[in-house]
N, C-alpha and C positions, 0 to 999 in steps of 0.2 A: 504493500500500500504506500502511496506517495507520502502520506503523513508520517509514516514510520521510516521512510528511506533516509539513509545517511548521505547528505549531499556533499559532493566535493567542494562546493562553494563555501561551506562553513567548516571544512576540515581544520582542525587545530585552532578553533576559534578562541580557545582559552589562552593561547599564546599571543593573541593580538593585543594591541594597546586598547585602553578603555574607549577612546574615541572611535576606533574602528569597530569594536564590538557593538557600541551603541548605534553606529551608522548602519550596520548589518541588520540589527533588530528593527530599526526604524524603516529600513527598506522593506522588511517583512510586513510591516503594518500597511504600507502602501500596496503591497501585493494583495493583502486582505481586502482592501477597498476595491481594487481592480477586479477581484474575483466576484464580489457582490454585484458590481456594475455589470459584469458579463452575464450574471444570473438574473438580471432585472426582469426579463420577460417571464421567467418562471415564478418569481416572487409576485409579480403583478397578477398572473393567472391564478395563483393560489389564493391571493387576497379576494379576487372577484368570485371565486368558488366558495370561500368562507362566508362572505357577506349574507347570502340568502339563508344559510343555515342558522346563523346567529339572529338574523332578523325574524326568523320563525320561532325564536325562543330557545334555540339550541345552546349548549354549553361549549366552552372553549377549554380544551385540556392540553397540557404540555407534558411531555415525557422525555426523560433522559437520565444519564448516569454520569457521575464525576463532574468534570468541568462543564461538559455540555448540559448536563442536568441542572447545574447551578445557574448557568446562563439562561436556560429555558424558564426556570422558576423565577428568576429575577425579572424577566420580561413580563411574565404573567402577573406577578405581584404588583408591578408598577401600573397596571391597567386600572386598578381600583382607585388610587388617589388622583391619577391623571384624567381618567375618563369616566369615573364613577361606574366602572364595570361591576355588576353585582357579584358579590363574593360567592353566592350560591350557584352562579353560572361559570365558575372558574375552578378547574381541577389541576392540581400540580402534582404530577407523579414522578418522583425521583427515587432511584434505586437507593435503598438504605434509609429512606424516610427523612425526617427532619434532621437527624444527626448528620446526614450526608451534606447538609448545607454548610457546615462549618468544619468538617473533617472528613478524611477518607474512610469509608466503611468497607473493609476488606471483603471481597467476594460479592458485593452487592450487585455489581453490574452483570453478574452471571445468573441472577435470579429470575429466570424465565417464568417459573411457576408463580412467584410473587407478583410479577407484572400482570399475568393473566388474572390472578385473584383480585388485584386492584381494579382492573377494567371492569370485571364482573361485579365487584362490590359497589362501584359507583354507577353501574347500569348504563354505561356509555352506549348510545343508540343512534338511530338514523339522523336525528336533528343535530347531533353533536359533531364537533371537529376535534381531531387530535393532531398536534404538531409534535413530531418525534425528531429529536436532535442527537446526532452521534457523529463525531468527526470520522471515525473509522467506517461507519455505515454498516457495522456488523455486531454492535453491542447486543448481547442476548436479551437483557432486560428491555431495552428500547425497542428492539425488533419484535419481541413478544407483545409489548403494548400495542404496537402498530398493527400486527397481525390480528390480534383479538378484537381491537376496535374496528378494523376493516370488516372482519367477519360479522360483526354485529351491526354493520351498515353505516358506521360513522365515516365522515369525510377524513381522509388521512393525508397529511402533509409531512414530507421528510426533508430534513436538512442534513447533508453530509459533505465531507471534504474529500472523499474518494469516490471515483466514478465506478459504475457497474457493480455496485454493492447491493446486498439484499434489501437494505432499508430503502434505497432509491428505487430499486426494481419493483418493489411491492407497494409503494405509496401511490395514492391517487394523483398526487402532485409532488413530484420529486424536485428538489432544489440542490443542485450540485455546486459547491463552492470550491473552485480549483485553486487552492492555496499552495499546493506542492509541499516539499519537505521543509521542516522547521529548522531554524538556526541551531537549536538544540534538538537533535533527532528524536522524534516521537513526542515532544512536549507540545501537545496541541492546545495548551493554555495560551500559546503565543499567537501566531497569525491565524491559525484555524479558529481559535476562540474569538478573536477579533471579528473575523468574517461572520461567524455565527451570530455574534451580538448585533452586528449591523443588520444582517438579514432579518433577524427576529424583530428588531426595532422597526424596520421598514414595513415588514409584513403586518404587524399588529397595528401600527400607526395608520397605515393605509386603510385597513379594515375599519378602524374607529372613525376615521374621517368619512368613509363611505356610509357609516351608520348614523351620521349626523351629530357626532360628538365634538365637532370643531366648527366654529363659525367665525369667519373673518380672521382665521389664524389664531383664534383664542380658545382656551379650554372651557367652553361654556357648559360642559357637563360636570365640571368641578363641583363638588359639594363641600361647603364651608363647615368643617367640623373642628377646626382649631384656629387660633389667632392668626397664624400665618396664612392659612387658606381663606379666612374671612377677609383679610387685607387684600389678597389677590382677587377674590371674588368682587369686592367693592371696586377695585381698580378696573376690572373688566367691565363692570356695569357702568362706571363713570365714563369709560371710553365709548361704549356702545350707545348709551342713552343720552349723554350730554346733560344729565340731570344733576341736582345738587347732591352732596355727600349725605345729607340728612335723608333725602328722598330715597337714595340708593340703599342706605342702611335700613330704612323702614321696609322697603320692598323685599330685601333679602331676608329680613326677619319674618315677614308674612309668608314668604315662600319656603320657610324652614331651611334656608341655605341653598336652595336650588337656583342656580344662576339663570337658566332658561326661563323658569317660571317668573323669577323676579323681573327679568327684562320685559316680559309680556305684561306684567302688572304695571310697570312704568309706562307701557304703551297704552294703558287705559283698560286693560282686561281685568275681570275679577278672577278669583282663583279657579272657579269652575270652568270659565271660558278658556283660561290659559291652559288648563289640563286637557280640555277638549281639543283645542287647536294643536297642541303638541302631539296628541294621540292621532289626530287625523293626518298630520304631516309626517308621521313615522319618526318623530323626534328631531326633525330637521328644522332648526330655528328660522332660517331664511324662508322656508316654505310656510311655516306657521304665521310669520309676519305678513306674507303675501296673502294668505287666506283671510287674515283680519282686515287688511286693506280692501280686499275684494268685497267682503261682507259689508264693510262700512260704506263703500261706494254704492253698493246696491241699495242700502237703506236710505241713502241721501236721494237717490233717484226716485224712490217711492214716497 
């Protein structure tokens, strides 16, 4: 496998000067970015396939082991504070469980039976999406998660750094990141990991944008649950509404921290109408505002 191969380019790297070592590792990071760029069509295709499943109420599951598993879990966990993605619709399957987030759990990546048990336990099914990540493309735990989820009808996405591997071959939407051998042979926490992180970030962010959780480049599905997020929510509303800080604060309070609802309140809706417009627009704030304007125009004409 390319990720395990010892490249002549990095032979005797430990004998190089610090600047040369750093330059080689930075070069590897640029390789990671280039690999994701080359895989852009596959990432886009996967995102467009994910969208309807999640719009239909499906859950988003991430699966992986070791570095790949930690990167997958990180991407999934960040969807909640950034886009208010519901916790009950997020599954994070990592070999070795929570302990594996902070330390290596010996033998966990070989746990095919544990992977199958987890997929069955969470009853992953046809509306759900599973994103499986493994640099090698052969990790038994990750591969078993993907196979079981696929058998149960879920949409399967695979991200791997070696081509023609089982994970990519069996996924509904394979994403191959051609990062090649590492500066330290086999250490896929380096450029392979960087490429995975970028690909996951692009994939999930595009899906969330398509689901209407971004408006004018702002995190309008942010829910203000602490002081920092309250300040950010108020700033977003000040920018979008042009209203006073007092009006924004009051609307956010009435909306129980929901930025979209608060903006529609500032547009003159009551809580019931705001909820109705957001429901009819599929959560897209721009569409909801257009619906309000259309209704108001129709009322004026009558």
